[in-house]
N, C-alpha and C positions, 0 to 999 in steps of 0.2 A: 552564565555557565562558563566553565573552564574550557579553554581551547585545548584541543588534542594535538599532540606532537605527531610527526610523520609516522605512518604505519607502513608495514611491509606487506604488499599484496603480490599475488602470484597469478597473473593472467597468462594465457598462452603466449609464449615469447613472440610469435609472429604478429600478435595483436597489439603489442605494447606501443609501437610507434604510432598507431592510430589513436590510442587512448591519450598518449602524451600530447600529440598535436591537437586532438579534440578539446582537451581540458585547457590547453594554452589559448586556443581560439575563443573558447567560452569566456575565459577570464578577460581576454582582450576586447570582447564585444561590449562589456559593461552592462549587459542585460542580466538582471537578477536571476539566479538559479540556485538550486540546492542539489547536492549530490546525495543519492539515496542508495538503496540496495545493499550489496555485500560490503561496500566501502563503509557505509554508516554502521552496519552491524559490527564490523571489525573494530571500528573506532570506539563504539560504546561497550563492547563485551570482551574484546581481546581475541575473539575467534578469528582465525585466518583460514581462508579457503580460496581456491581458484575462482575466478569469475570470467564469464565470456562476454560481458558487455558493461556499459555504463547506464545507470538510470538517473536521468536528470528531471527534476521537478521544477516547474515554473508556473506563473500565473497564466490563465487562459489568454489574457490580452497580450502576453509576451511570446507565446509559442510561434506565431507567424514571424516575429522579428528574429527569433533564433534561426528558424528555417531559412529565411531570406538571407541572413548573414552568412550561413554556411553555403548556401547556393552560390552566393557571390564569391566565395572562397574556392569554388570548384567542386564542391561535394554534391552528391545526389541527395534528394530529400523526398519524403513521402508522408502523407497523412493516412495512417493506417485505420483510424477510427475517429471521425470528427468529434465524437463525444469525449475522447480522453487521450488519444495516443498518436504521436508522430514519430518519425525516425530520420536520422541523418546517416547516410551510407557513404562508404568508399570501398569499392570492390566487395568482398564478402563480410566486411566488418561494419558495425553500426553502433549507434547508441540511441536509447529511447528518450523521447521528450514527452513527459507526462504532465498533463495539466488538469486532470480530474481523475475520477475513478470509475471504471466500468460498472462497478457494483453499487456505488452510492454517490449521489450528487453532493459532494462537499467541495466548495470553492477553495482553491489555493489563493490565499490573500497575503497582504503585507505582514500580517501577524505571524505568518510562518517564518519570516525572515528575521524577526526581532529576536536578538540574543542567540541566534543560531550559531553554534561553535564553528571554528575553522580547523581544518587539517591540511596538511601538505601532501599532495598526491602527485607523483611524477614531477616534482619540482614546482608545482603550481598550488598556490594557496586558495582553497575553495571552502565555501560554507557547506555543511552537511545538515540534513534534515534533523529536526529535534526528536527526542525519544517519543513524545506523544504522537507526533505525526508519522514517525517510523512504524509504530505499532499499527496505526490506522492503515498505512499503506500495505501491510502484510496480513492483516487479520482476516481478509476474505480469500486469501490464496490457499485453497485446499481442494485439489482435485486428484485424479488418479496418478498424475505424473509429477505433481509438485505440491508440497505442503509446507507452509512457512510457520506452522505453530511452534516449532522449536525456536525460531528466531524471536517470536513474540515472548515466549517464556524466558529466554535468555536476556532480552532487553528489560523485562520486568525485574528479573533477578538482579541485574547489575545497575539499573538506572531507575529504580522505583522512586527514589527521592526526587528525581528530575522530571518525572511524569506529571503532567498537569491533569490530574484525574477528573476534575470538573469538565475540562475541555474535552477529554476523551469520552466522557459520558455524553456530552452534547453531540459529538461526531456519531456516536452509536445509538442515538435516541430511537430511531426506527428499528435498528438492528441490535437492540440490547441483548437479545438471546445469544447472538454470536459472541459478544463480549463476555457474557456470563459463562459460556462454554469454555472459552480460553482461560478464564480465571479459575474455573473449577479444575481444568487440566493443570494449571500452575500449582494449585494446592495439592493435587495428587502427585505431581512430579517432585515438588519440593515441600514435603510436609513440615520440615523444620523451619521453613521460610514463609509460612502462611501470613505472617504479620506484615509482609512487604506490600500486601494489598490492603489499603485502608478499610477498616471495619465498616465505615459508612457506605462504601461502594458495594460491598457484599450484601449489607442489610437492604440497601435500596433495590438492588437487582433481585434479591430473593423475595422481597415484598412484591415487586412487579410480577414475579412468577406466581406467587400465591394468588394475587388478584386475577391473573390471566387464566388460572385453572378454573375459575368460576365463570368464564365467558363461554357463550354458546359457540359451536363451530361455525366457520365461515360458510355462507350459503354458496359461494363460488369456490370450486376446487382450485387451490393455489399451490404451485410448486416454486419455491424460491431457490431451488438447488442450482439454477444456472448463474446465480450470483457467485457461486464457488467454482463451477465448472460448466462452461457453455456446452461441452460435448457430452459429459456424463449424464446429463439430465434431459437431453433432447427428446428422448422417447416419451417422457412425461408430458411434454408440450405437443409433440407431433402426433402421438397415438393414444395417449391415455386421457386426454381432455382437460389437462390442468392449464390454468392461466400462467403465463410467464410473468416477468417483471412488469410488463404492460400488456394490455389486451384483455381478452375475455376467455373464460374457461367454462367448463361444463357445470351447470346447476343440476345436480343429480335428482333433486326433488321434481323437476319438470322434464328431466331426460332430454334437455335441449341446450344448445349453446346460447347463453344469455347475452 
């Protein structure tokens, strides 16, 4: 892939020193990481918008090394969720260290770093997440307060040739309906650009839908809404008897918790 030149970002002015020093130290640590979030979206699409933090992706085996490195540099650290997220803090500023996904167990591997492009941010040369993985990182973000579907659509629009579609299909194997939803949205948003999604991808996903329509309903009441929003679907789990991402739900045929 082609490296990107320096982009212009607009964080809150008082946060810029924190970001500058954080990226400089990350590069100094020699621990592999990928810059994601707004910075990657800007590099791939040209969209520029303010951002309040940094999103750093790394392998699960490397996140303790990053945290230890910053702790030794005098920063505060925290593990927000052992499954996927840690943070590096100084005063009220922070950046996220992401090593998995809350919604889907996809390991961040050396493959993510292969041929990942570089950009220069605040004077530091860093690798950014590739378009395929960028889409994966945003595809489940859709709740009452934040929806990243526009980012997904813009990355497909501008980077469709750089997307590894077979790999994206593998990432979304269990969650293929989520991918299909975003692709149908893209077709609606950009009717003149529908051919940017390979025909075989749509054929495969539509065939899965046709096959799935003939399946009997689940015996256990399941709500996967908390993949998108932990807060917006809590009533489904707490009061309406639906199974969450794990655990048991109500089997209506027996009127009992199975």
